[in-house]
N, C-alpha and C positions, 0 to 999 in steps of 0.2 A: 803741652799747650792745649791739646784737644780736651784733656780732662778738665782744665780750668774753664774753658769755653762751655763745655757741657754742664759743669756744675753751676756756672753763672746763669745758664738757661734754666736749670732746675730751680735755683733760688728765686728767679724772676717769676716762676710759676707758683712755687710754694708760698711766696710772700704776698700773694693776693689776699684780700680780706676774707673771701669765701674759704679758701684753702687753709688759712690760719685758723679760722673758726672750726672747721672740720677736724683739723689736727688736734685742736684743744678738746673738742668733744670726744674724739677717739681716745686721747690720753686720759681724760677724766673718767670715761666709761671703763677703760682698761684698768685703771687704779681701783675703781669701785668694785669691779667683779674679781679683781685679784685679792682685794681685802675680804670680800664675802666668801667664806669657805663653801665649796660645793658648786660654785659657778666658775667655769674656766673660760678662756678666750674662745675655745672651739664652740661651746654652747652659745656664747654671746654673739659671736660673728654669724653663726648659723641663724640665730633669731633676727639679726639685723640685715641679713641679705635682702629680704623684700623691700626694706626701707631704701636701699641703694638704687632701686629702679629709677626714682625721680631725680637722682643726683648726677652731676657730671662725672664721667669715669675717673678723672684724677682725684676729685674730692672724695668719691666713694672709697677708692683704694687707700688714700691718705688716712681716712677715718678708720678703716678696718686694720691697717698696719699699726695705727696708734693704739688700738684696742689690744693688739697682740703684744707689743713690747711694753705697753702700760701695765698689762696683767703680770708681767715678770717683775716689775717694780712693786705693785700692790701686794703680790703674794708673799713678799718678805715681811710685810707689816704684821700679818697675823702669825706668821711663823715665829717672829721674835716676841710678840706681845702675848700671844694666846697658846703657843706651843701647837699650832695647827696650821699647816701650810695651806694658804689660800689657792695656790697653784702647784701643779705636780712638780715643776722644776725647783720649787722652794722647799722641797722635802728635806734636803740636806741642811738648809739654813736653820731649821728647827734645832739641830743638835747643839750648836754653840750659841745661836742667837737668843734662844729662850733662857739659857743659863746666864747669859750676860744681863738679861732683863731681871732675872731673879736676884742678881747681885747688885741691882740698882743702876745698871749701865745700859738701860734700854735705849737712851739717847744716842750714845756712841755706836751702838749696834745698828740702829736705824740709819745713822749717818754713814757708817761704813757700807751698808747695803746700797744707799742712795748714791754715794760718791763712786763706788765700784761699778754700779749699774750705768751711771752717766759716762764714766771714762770708757767702759767696755762698749757701750752703745755707739759712742763717737768713733772709736777705732773700728768697730765692726762695720759701720756705715762707710768709712774710708776704704776698707778692704773691698766692700761691695762695689763702690764707685771705681776702684782701680782695676778689679779683676773682671767685672761684667763685660766691658767692651771686647777684650781679646777673646773671652770665652764665646761671646756672641759670634765673632768671626769664624771660630772653629765650628760652631753649631750650624752655620750656613752651608758648610760643606757636607752635612749629614743628609743621607737619603732615607727612604722609608725603612730599609733594612737596618740602618744604624739606629734610627729612632726606636724601632722595635726592640733591638738588643739593649739599648740604653734603659728602656722601661722595664725590661726583664731584670737588669742589674739593680734598678731602683727598688723594685718589689722585693727582690732577694735581700737587699740591704735593709729594707723596712722590717723584714722578718727577723734578720740577724740582730738588729739593734732594738727591737721591741722588747720591753721588759717582760719577764715571765716565760712561760713555756714556748719553745720553738714550734711545736705541733699546733698549739692554739693560735699562734700568730699566723702560721701558714693557712690554717683553717679560715681565719678571718679574711686573709687576702683572697682565697678561693671564693668565699661567700660574696665578697665585694665584687669580684669579677663576674660571678653569676648574676648578681642583681643588676650589673651594668648591661647585661645582654637582653634584659626584658625590654620589649618594645618592638618597633617595626624595623626590619632589616633594610638598611639604606640602599642596598644593591638590588634586592628582589622585590622590595615593597611589601613583603609578607610579615604579618604580625607573628612574633615568636614569644613563647613563655608568658603570654598575656591571659591565658585561661578564659578566653572569650569575655574578658572584662574590658569594656570600651575604654575606660579611663587609663588602662595600662598599655594601650597601643602606642602611646607617645613615650613610653618608658616611665620609670619611677623618677619623680622629681628629686633632684639632688638636695634641695632645701629640706624636703620631707625627711629624707634619710638622716641628714646631718642634725636637724632639729630634734627629731624623734630620739635617735640613739644618744646624742650628747646632751640635749636639753632636757627632754622629759625623763630620759633614763637616769640622769644625775639627780633630778628632783625626786623621783621615786626612791632612789637609794638614800638620799638625805632624809626623807620622811621616815624611812625605816629605822633610822638611828634615833636614840632617845635624846630629847632636848637637853637633858641634864649633862650630856657628854660635852656640850659646848662650854668651854671655860672662858670667863669674861675677865679682861684685864682691868683691875680697879686702881692700880697705882698711878702715879704721875710721871710723865716723861720730862726729865730735867737734864740740863747740861748736854744738849744735843751734839755740840762740836767735839770730835775726838781729840785726845791729847797728842802732843808731839811724838810721844813714845808709840801711841796707837798708829799714827801715820807711818812711822818708821817700820813698823811690823806689817801693816796691811798693804803698803804700796807694792812691794815685790810680789805679794800674793795676788794683787789685782792684775799685775803684768802677766803672771803665769796663767791665771784664770782667763784673761782676755785672749791670750794667744791660743790656749786650748779650745775655748769656745768658738773662736773665729774659724778654726780648722774643722771642728766636729759639727758645727752648725750646717755645713754644706752637705753632710752625709744624710741619706734618707732614714726615716724612722723615728726621729725625735732628738735632733742635735742639742737643743737647749736642755732637755732632761738629762741626756747622757753626759754632756759636758759638765754640768753641775756636780754629778756624782764623781766624775773623773778628776775634776779640780780639787774636790775635798780629799780624795784619796791621795793625790800628789802632795797636798799640804801636810797630811798626816805622816807622809814618808819623809818630809823635810824636817831636819833637826830643829828641836825647840831651842830658843835662845834662853840665856839665864833670866830667871824671873818670869818667864812666860807660862801662862796657865796651860795645862794639858788640854788636848782636844776633847770636846764633850763636856768641858767644865767652864766654858766661856771664853775661848780663844777668839780674838777678833779676826784672825786669819780665816777661821772656819766660817765666817760670815762674808768677808770681802771676796774671797776666791770663788765660791760657787755662785754668788750673785753677779760677779763680773762675767763668769763663764756663761751663765744662762742668758744674759743680755747680749753678749757678743754673738752667741749661737742663734738667738732670735733674729739678729740683723743679717747675718751671713746666710741664713736659710732662704733668703730672697734670691740668692745668686742662681741656683738651679732653676727656680721658677721663672725669673726674668730672662735668663739666657737660653735655657733649653726647653722651657715650658713644662718641666717635670716638677711636680710638687714633692718636696722632701718630707713633709709631715702633714698632719691633718689640717692645721691652720692654713698652710699654703695650698692644700687641696680646696679649701673654701675660697681662697683668693682666686684660684682658677675659675671657680663657679662665679665669682663676682665679675671677673673679666669677661667670661662668656655671656653673662647677662647683658653686658654693654657691647656685645659683638666684637670683642677684641680677642684674637687668637693668641694665647700665651706662647712664647717661643722667641727665637732670635730676631724675628721680624719686628717685634715690639719696639726695639730701639730705633729702627730706621723708619717705621711707619707711624709710631707714636712717641717721638722723642720727648714731647712735653710731659706725657704720662710717665715715661721711664725715668727721666732725670728729676722731674718734679717730685716723684715718690721718694727717690733717694735723698734729695735735699730736705724734704719734709721730716726725715728721720732725725736730722741734727736739731731741727727746731723742736720736734717732739721730745727729744731727750732733755733739752733745756727746760721745756714746760714741765716735764715730770719731776725734775728736781724741785721746782717751785711748788708743784702740787703736793709732793710727798712730805717734805720735811716741815714746812711751816704749818700745814693743815693736818698734822698728825692727830691732834685732839679730835677733829671731826671724824676721822677714820675709826678711831677707838670707839666713839659713840655709835657708829654704824654696827659694830660687832654686838651691841646689846639688843638689836632689833630681833624679835623672835622669828624664827624661820617660817612658822605657820602663817605669819602675815605676809611674808615675801612671796611664797610659792604660788598663791592664787593669781597674783599680778603677773608673775612670770608665765604661768600656764595660759592666761588670757592673751598676753602679748604675743606668745608663740602662735596661738590659734588664729589671731587676727592677721599676723604676718604670713602664715601659710595660706590662709584663704585668699589674701590679697594678690598672691602670685598668679593664680589661675582662675580666681572666683569660683572655686570648686570645693564643695563640702566633703567630697571623697578624700581630698588631701588631708583634712583634719583627722578623719578616721585612720588614715595611713600613718600619720604622725603618732597617734595614740598607740597603734600596733607596734611601730618601731620603738616607741618609748618603753613598752613592756619587754621587747626584745633586748633593748639596751640594758634594762635592769637585770635581765637573765644573764647577759654577758658579764656584768659587774659581779653577780653572785657566783658565777662560774670561774671568775678570775681571768676572763678573756679581755685583752686590751682592744677596744674597738677602733683605734686609729688606723691600723692596717686595712680594715674593712673599707674605710673611706678612701684610702689611697687606691685600693683595688677597684672600687666603684668608679672613681674618676679616670684612672688609667686604662680600665678594661676596654671601653669603646674606642679609645685612642689607639691602644695596642692592636685591636682587631682591624682598625682602618689601615694602620701602617703595615700590618701583616699582609692584608689583601693587596695593598698597593705594591709591596715588594714582590709578591708572587705573580702579580699581573705583569710587572715589568720584566720579570725573569721567565715568563711563560710557564709558571707552575713549577719551576726548578727550586727546590728547598735548599740546595747548596749555596744559594745566594747569601745566606746568613753566615756561612763559614768561609766563603771565598773572598768576600770583601774584607780588607784588613781591619778597619775600625770595628765593624760589626762582630767579626770573629774575636777580636781582643776583648770587647765588652762582654760577650757571652762566656769567654774563657774566665774572665774576672768574676763573673757571677757564679760559675761552677766552682772556682777556687774558693770563693768566699763561703759557699755552702759547705764544701768539704772541710775547710779549716774549722768552721764553727761546730761541726759535728764531731770533731776530734774530742775524746773524753776530757783531756786536760783543759782545752780551750772552753769546752762546754761548762766545766765546773767554775772556771774563772769568770765566765759571762754571768752565771747565776749569782756568784758572790758580788759582782759589781753593782747589782741592783738591790742588795740587802742594805737596809738603812743603818743598822748598828745593833 
């Protein structure tokens, strides 16, 4: 009964005119940036963080959440029509989605992506609503030592699940932790690592790092590519509704993808991306039915499963954020930034101190998923037209918007130069094949880890054994060590590298 009462509270908050408007704006922007290759939800949310200053906390988070799961929908459109994933988690959708479009079945492919996304989004939100309250109760029994150990586990998980080299992912985490240390020590009041630059005594602005590395860095990388590499869909999308045979094949794939995405979305490091790869791998290992096309040649299961998985993963990734205050991926790290802007401390107390925000956000996800179906399928022609806009016209507007947004946070021109510097650093990371998401997690969790470490040592009077004598803390640290040891085993390491190879 408590769940029904809580959800009714959530829907009463989400169904206000203001929150419905911001849910729609978030879903529309999410679809838009999902469709446009090179702009991901991380870059867009980073750009829009300054805008949320003037909004109510619930409206701001509803809009940012809409951008996140809206981008998962929009990314499939370019993957299917242009053979170019608009969003990283749509990489796998390219393999069969584009082949379906080439066979004249772009409509059913887009419908399979939309229906799979809607189904998975609704189930993922239900999982979030059901599991968040009991996890919050568990989290309330955590002390500083447990939180420190949990963050260590989260960072190790982010390293393990990041695509690419383990060493590079670890380096990104360490660099993020170091950047988080810049500023004034809260205990002694002494400026550290500021190099006598007055603007750095308050630390590096989170918006500056996120917008520079993900916003400007992506823009520079896209400008480095030749315009001719962008392929434009010139055909017409007809017969959107899948056949009865299509439904028969894609429904079990949607169930499997949703279950996998719901479980993997909770993990740190990129649940939506990992779950889409894993869902596609499982479908390939599932026996083909008579008359079914092989994978890679236009099998509808190759579209429905990964799209269901990445949307379920994007919904359940809110669980560790809302219950423990731990962001499992870069987008959730930005959500922590948005909550901090509004003086809301992420963690288990959010549900008790801000029930309107907690349940309103969850309820808005159902509304948002319904909006996305309406936005994506009937308006497909409009999204195709957007793909013909030359990137050279888009990027000056994006750069200007970023600069205005950064300046408005502190009214400080130094921040604009910092964004430019981090943009160049972000481009270098892309060229070196370093995934920047772990850096953002390290940057967000670094100061929090330091605070919990100090509190734990203060309570134990400097006794470091507090981390291994408390059962929960010891278990979490043991899990982190075990995870690191397992992933360094040669056989596991090889499998991990194969998991992120597209085909």
